N, C-alpha and C positions, 0 to 999 in steps of 0.2 A: 851171456849178452849174444845176439843178433851176430850173425856174420857180415860186415860192411864192406862195399866193394866201391869202389872209386870211378863213377863213369867220366866219362867226357866233358868236355863244357859243349854246350850246342853253338851252332855255327853263331857266329856275329850277328848277322843280319840276313837277310833273304829277301831279294827283292821280288817284287808281286812282276808276275807275267801279263801285260794286257790282251786283249782279246783282239786287237788290232796283229800285235806281235804274234801271237798264236796262227793267225787267218796267214801272215806273210810265212809264216815255218811249211804251213801247209802246203802252199802253191808252190814253194820252192822243190819240196819232195815231190808233187806233182808234175812240174816242168822235167824232172828227172826222169819219172816214169812214163810221162807221155813221149818224152824223147827217143827213149830205149823203145817204145810203140812202132814209132815213127821210122825208126832206124830198120828192125823187123818189114814194116810196109813197104820200105822202099826195096829191100831184097826181093821181097815177094814179088814186087810188080816188074821188076827187070825179070826175073826168071819166068814169069808171065809173058811178057812180052811187052807190058803197058810201060813204053819210058817215059809219057809226058808225066804220070803219075808217080814213076819213079824220080823224075827229078824233082818234083812237088813235095814229095817225101823227104828227100833230101832238104830241101829250102826249111820243109816244117821243123827238121833236125836245130837247125841254125837259128829258126826264130825261137824254140824252147830256150835255146843257148843264150841267146840276147836277153829271153824271159828272166832267166835265172839271174844274169847278171841286173838286169833291172832292179829285182826283187833282193837280190843282196845290198843295192844299193838303196834299200827302201823308197822306192819310186815306184810306189802299188799299184795306183791309177794305170800309170804306163802300160807296167807289168801284166795288169791284169784285162785290160784294152786291147794289147796285143794276144793274150791267150785266148779271151774268147772270140778274138777276130779270127785267127788260125783255126781253132776246133770247128768253127761253124762254115766258115769256108772250106778248109779241106773235106769235112763232110760234104757240104752240098756240092763239091766239086768232084766227088768220087762216087754219088750217089746218081749225079745225073750222067757221068761216062761210064759206070759198070752196072746200074741198076738199083732199085730197092732191095732186090733180091741180096745184094751185095754186105747189107747189114751196117753200112756206115754213119746210118742214121740213129743209130742208136748213140753215138757221142755226142750230137745234140743235145741228147737230155742231160749230159752231164752237167752242162753250161749253169741248168737253173740251181741246182741247191750251193753254187758255185756262187753264183750274183748273190743269193738271198743271205747267206754266211757272210758274205763282204762286210767289212766294216768304214769302207772309203767312201761312201754315198747316202745319203739319205734313204729313209725306208722306202717312201713312193718312188725314188726313183728304181731301186732295186728291183721293186715290183714291176714296175713299167719294163725295167728291160727283160725279167724272168718271163713275163707274159710276151714280150714281143719274140722272144726264144719259142715260145711255145706255138705262138702264131704263128713264126716261121717252120717250124715243124711241119705244122698242119699243110701248110702249103706246100712244103716238100713233097707232101705223101700225094696231094692230089693232083700234082706234075708230074711227080715219077714212078709211081707205085706200078701205074700199068703200061708204062712208055717203055718203049724198045732201048735200051743203050748202045751208044757207038761201040763202043768196046765189049765182044762178046765173049765171056770165058766159058771155057769148058765146065762141064755141070760139076765134075769133082772138084775142080778150084774155088768155082763159085761159093758151094754147098760149105768148103773149108774156109774159106772168107768169112762166109756168113756168120759161121759158128766162132770164128778165130774171134772176130767184134763182139760177138755177145759176150764172151767170156771175157775179153778184152775189157770191154765196159762195165762189167759187171764186178772185175778186178781194180778197175779203178775207183770206181763207186765204194766198193767196202776198202779201200785204201782211205780215200777222203771220208768215211762217216768213221773208221776206228781212229786215224790219225789225228782228227780234229776232237774224238772224243778225251783221247788220251792227254793232249794238248789242253781241254777245258778242266780236264780233273786236275793237271798237275797244277796249273794256275790257281783253281779252287783250294786247293790244299796248302798253296803257298799263301794264298790270302787269307787262310784258314788261321794258318802259323802267326803271320803277321799281326792279326788281329786278337792274338791270345799269348803277345810274347811283347814284353818292354823291349822297346825300341833299343836304347843303351845299352843292358846288360844280358840281352837277348834270352832271362828267365822266363817263366809266365809272369803275366800281369795279374794284377787284382780279383780283377772278372774271372778270368781262366782259371783263378786257384779256389775264388768261392763255389764255381761248377765241380772241382775236382772234390772240395772240402763238402759238398753235398752228397757226392755217391760215397766217399770213403765212409760218413757218417753213417749213410743208409747201410752199409756193407758191416761196418762195425756194432754198430748194434743188433744184427740180424745174426752173426754169429758171436756176440757177446766179447769183444776182443777191446783192448785199449786203444784209446787212440791220444796223441799227445799233439802239444804244439809248442814251439820255440819261434818266439817273436826276438828277433835281434835289432839293434839300432846303433849306428855307426859314432861312438864318442868325437865329441868334437867338430862333428860335420861343417856346420856353421862356420867356425872359425875358419876350417881349411879353403870353403867358397870365397869368405870376405879376404884372407889373406894372400891367395893363391891365385883367386879365377875360380869361375867355372870350369874352364877345362879341365883342369888337374884335378877340381871336385869329380867331373865325370871319370876321369882315368883313375881316381879311386872306387870310384862306386864299381867299375866294371872289374876292376882289381880283385876287392869283396866278393863280387858276385862269383867269380870264379874260383875263390878258395871256398866258400861255402858249396858249390857245384858240386867240388872235387869231394867234398866229406859229406856226403850222404848218399842213401842209397839209390838205387834206381826204382824201387818202390816209391820211394819218398817224394814229395810233392814242396819246391822250392820257389819262392815267386818272390819278387820285389812289391813290396805290399805299399810302398808310398815313400816317396823323398828317399833318406837312408834309412829306410824299416825293412827288414826282409822277414818272411815267414816261411817257417818249415813246417811240414805237416807229416807226421811222422805215423803211420798205420800200426796196429800190432807193438805197442811200444809203450810201456809205463814210464810215469813220471821220473823213475831214477835212473831209467835205463837215457832215458830223452835228455836227463841235464848229463850225462857222460859223452851223450854226443853233441850237446850246447857246448860245453866244455871244450872238446876235441876243436870245434868250430871256432870257440876265441881263440886257442892256441894257433891255430892256422892263420887266421886273421894275422894275430901279433908279430907271426913270422914273416910276414909279406916284405918285401922292399920297400923302401922308404920311394913313394912316388914323387911327379914335380923334379927328379934330378935328384934328389934327396934332402931336396928343401922342405918337406914336408915330415915331423915328429912322427913318429911310429904308432900304427892304426891301431886302437883297441874296439875292440865290442862290448855292450852289454846285453844281456840276454835273459829274457824270461821266460820260463818254463811253467806248461801247466798241462794235465791231463785232463780229458772233459770226464765229469765225473756222471753216474745214471742218471742223474735226474736234471742234468743241464745241457743246453742247446751249446752248437759248436761257436757260435758268436761270443756265450756267458764263458766259455772257456778260453778262447782267444782273450777276452777282456780280463782274465784274472791273469793269465801270460804278460799282458801289457802291465798291468798293477805289479806285478814281482820285476819287469823292465826297469819299471818307472822307481822299485825301489833299489832297486841296483843304481841307477843314477845317482839315488840320494846318498846310498853307502858310498860312493867313492868313484864309480863306473868300473870297464874292465873287471866283468864279473857275471857269473852265472848264479840267478837267484830261481828258485824252484817256489812256485804258486802255493802248494802245500805246506812251505814253512813259513808261510805269513800268517798273521792274524788276521781274522775277520777284515773286511774293507769296510772304511768310514768314507761320507761325501767328501771328505776332504784329503784324503791320501793322494789325490794325482794334481792336487792345488799347486 
């Protein structure tokens, strides 16, 4: 008999992350990085004797602190507008005072991707804003690239500032791209999990299990290995709902799902098949071994504490077991497990029935 390990029950429910929330987190990280950058600029300008820009960068640090607070309060539009105004205003002022060769104009370009991935405005507004930023950049180039700046820094300081701004702009751009990618990938993974998970029990849903059955069926046929199915149905569940209410019924389903999840291997697949039915797919498992697993699951559910404050009588399962035969499809094997399940219901419930032990099915067997 294979060695069975008890996996932990999956998380109860994973909330999806909206694109707006991902964008907000991205901007909050950007404000921290920008604040640190402006702190470095302030120190540099103090040392270079450009006190005006030193104070301007102190103000920029304070503005980014305000931006962070606005974003933390989910005041997205105010935070985004304040950030965009600061970036373009600071870059334009620095270029006018220090010259085009200082490299501050590169920060203008960072506003464009942020504007386009924003979720706060309609598409045409985002593109209009982005085109306005581009036009402003071209205008700044025309006015300042060949102009003599009011503050003449030494060539060494100017070159250092130029390359610092190139590296800083590239680092911020890389941070924006990598952070946004990770946030989107994480949100996509959570949405994918929600799409394949039953919201009540956190087990796989029927659609997700069917996809896994298809993959397992191909693998088992290719490697000529057995594949078995256990279909379980909670006995008297309608009576539980009718007598104790749907809230208690939901508690029962969650408890049963937990017991089943702890009774299968990591390589097995367990899903809420519909209503109070659960289906277990057992790769590399013949019908006899699958019946042993089903019996262990039946006992695990029978040992559960009585839900609803003890008002519900003991829980029991009826289970049907079938191994896919060489000449049949997985749907046919599941149908035979269903026939075995209903044979167990007719025989008194709370039992495991193997499809291989049943006589050939007739049209009235499940009537």
